[in-house]
MARTOR-858653 format. One line per 10 residues: number of its first residue (from 1); their letters; for each residue x, y, z of N, C-alpha, C. Coordinates in Angstrom, 3 decimals, padded with zeros to 6 digits. Each point is the difference from the previous one (the first is absolute). Layout:
<atoms>
NUM> A> X/Y/Z/X/Y/Z/X/Y/Z; ...
</atoms>
This chain:
<atoms>
1> MSVARVTEIK> 000.842/-001.177/000.000/-000.842/001.177/000.000/000.888/001.242/000.000; -000.383/000.991/-000.768/000.764/001.240/-000.024/-000.872/001.152/000.496; 000.671/001.032/000.505/-000.676/001.193/000.484/000.540/001.185/-000.789; -000.909/000.837/-000.475/000.396/001.164/-000.788/-000.350/001.276/000.752; 000.685/001.045/-000.371/-000.255/001.315/000.575/-000.160/001.003/-001.141; -000.779/001.023/000.229/-000.220/001.053/-000.994/000.516/001.311/000.575; 000.759/000.733/-000.806/000.485/001.308/000.416/-000.374/001.027/-001.068; -000.198/001.225/000.407/-000.381/001.070/-000.926/001.221/000.825/-000.384; 000.051/000.370/-001.263/001.118/000.779/-000.527/-000.557/001.105/-000.894; 000.571/001.180/000.113/-000.287/001.084/-000.937/001.260/000.232/-000.810
11> SSSTKSFDDA> -000.174/000.152/-001.292/001.132/000.206/-000.885/-000.361/001.069/-001.021; 001.020/000.697/-000.507/-000.278/001.057/-000.969/001.028/000.001/-001.123; -000.380/000.644/-001.092/000.865/000.134/-001.165/-000.405/001.250/-000.762; 000.949/000.606/-000.668/-000.320/001.127/-000.873/-000.310/-000.475/-001.412; 000.161/-001.301/-000.271/-000.196/-000.541/-001.353/-001.400/-000.549/-000.238; -000.455/-000.951/000.878/-001.275/-000.684/-000.249/-000.431/-000.798/001.224; -001.266/-000.445/-000.030/-000.476/-000.889/001.051/000.775/-001.312/-000.040; 000.240/-000.504/-001.193/000.746/-001.256/-000.156/001.377/000.103/000.654; 000.682/001.100/-000.212/001.319/000.213/000.600/-000.095/000.088/001.524; -001.042/000.637/000.515/-000.196/000.092/001.447/-000.242/-001.384/000.600
21> IKAGVSRAHK> -000.768/-000.828/-000.687/-000.261/-001.367/000.463/001.293/-000.796/000.024; 000.759/000.065/-001.077/001.263/-000.739/-000.072/000.967/000.443/001.083; 000.068/001.293/000.263/000.894/000.515/001.044/-000.423/-000.508/001.377; -001.303/-000.018/000.274/-000.503/-000.472/001.279/000.253/-001.483/000.218; -000.256/-000.800/-001.022/000.227/-001.444/000.100/001.489/-000.294/000.145; 000.815/000.698/-000.741/001.451/-000.197/000.084/000.518/000.332/001.395; -000.487/001.095/000.556/000.436/000.394/001.347/-000.490/-000.996/001.044; -001.220/-000.474/-000.124/-000.527/-000.998/000.939/000.835/-001.271/-000.053; 000.393/-000.398/-001.194/000.789/-001.221/-000.177/001.374/000.113/000.670; 000.547/001.209/000.086/001.300/000.193/000.658/-000.092/-000.204/001.507
31> TLKNVKSAWI> -001.142/000.347/000.593/-000.163/-000.036/001.451/-000.707/-001.259/000.494; -000.997/-000.440/-000.728/-000.830/-001.124/000.436/000.422/-001.291/-000.703; -000.080/-001.110/000.727/000.284/-001.306/-000.592/-001.306/-000.649/-000.430; 000.065/-000.814/-001.027/-001.143/-000.800/-000.471/-001.182/000.844/-000.473; 000.269/001.114/-000.694/-001.080/000.813/-000.551/-000.697/-000.818/-001.085; -001.312/-000.122/000.113/-000.760/-000.855/-000.910/-000.957/000.754/-000.913; -000.523/001.142/000.454/-000.950/000.724/-000.835/-000.140/001.441/000.473; -000.625/000.805/-000.843/-000.302/001.387/000.352/-001.267/000.407/-000.737; -000.791/000.828/000.617/-001.151/000.536/-000.695/-000.100/001.485/000.283; -000.501/000.707/-000.994/-000.071/001.452/000.075/-001.337/000.387/000.620
41> ENQEVLLDDN> 000.084/000.673/001.125/-001.214/000.415/000.701/-000.492/001.351/-000.498; 000.943/000.886/-000.366/-000.385/001.345/-000.400/001.081/000.607/-000.881; -000.405/000.905/-000.874/000.927/000.747/-000.839/-000.371/001.471/000.093; 001.008/000.862/-000.079/-000.262/001.433/-000.018/001.097/000.705/-000.783; -000.297/001.195/-000.455/001.002/000.813/-000.681/000.093/001.348/000.691; 001.193/000.572/-000.037/000.208/001.369/000.453/000.136/000.876/-001.231; -000.523/001.198/000.079/000.038/000.915/-001.137/000.879/001.195/000.320; 000.657/000.520/-001.042/000.796/001.213/000.186/-000.889/001.227/-000.177; 000.587/001.164/000.029/-000.772/001.248/-000.100/-000.702/000.173/-001.339; 000.448/-000.717/-001.028/-000.608/000.083/-001.330/-001.044/-001.083/-000.232
51> GQISEYRVHM> -000.285/-000.797/001.034/-000.987/-001.063/-000.142/000.541/-001.261/-000.639; 001.312/-000.081/-000.153/000.626/-001.183/-000.590/000.383/-000.982/001.110; -000.018/-001.280/-000.321/000.364/-001.017/000.985/001.484/000.111/000.315; 000.308/000.127/001.293/001.394/000.100/000.417/000.472/-001.262/000.727; -000.947/-000.773/000.530/000.389/-001.213/000.723/-001.157/-000.996/000.016; 000.352/-001.274/-000.176/-000.951/-001.106/000.068/000.245/-000.741/001.314; -001.070/-000.285/000.748/000.149/-000.698/001.269/-000.923/-001.208/000.044; 000.498/-001.061/000.601/-000.824/-001.188/000.210/000.066/-000.407/001.464; -001.108/-000.503/000.497/-000.082/-000.571/001.344/-000.276/-001.478/-000.228; 000.963/-000.843/000.370/-000.139/-001.428/-000.261/000.117/-000.811/001.271
61> KVTFVLED> -000.534/-001.196/-000.062/000.131/-000.956/001.092/000.829/-001.169/-000.529; 001.026/-000.343/000.753/000.930/-001.048/-000.405/-000.137/-001.178/000.969; -000.137/-001.202/-000.566/-000.113/-001.209/000.811/001.317/-000.754/-000.017; 000.439/-000.420/001.177/001.210/-000.823/000.089/-000.232/-001.107/001.014; 000.643/-001.146/-000.227/-000.166/-001.167/000.851/001.043/000.040/001.103; -000.439/-000.188/001.232/000.908/-000.012/001.139/000.754/-001.323/000.056; 001.256/000.096/000.400/000.822/-001.210/000.111/-000.360/-000.767/001.265; 000.179/-001.305/-000.040/-000.274/-000.842/001.180/001.084/000.154/001.037
</atoms>
């Protein structure tokens, strides 16, 4: 039997949502062992003074299996 844990991560990118997701998963993988999945709970963008997108942000939940 295995036991899993879920942790929340916020990640951002100036390029795209996809890049923000990849950065968040990559960072989680550096710290957490046995990362198995991630799902995106929320997405948001920040706008500059001209109304253009300046930053993409994702709020994700990452699941990892605890070691015995």
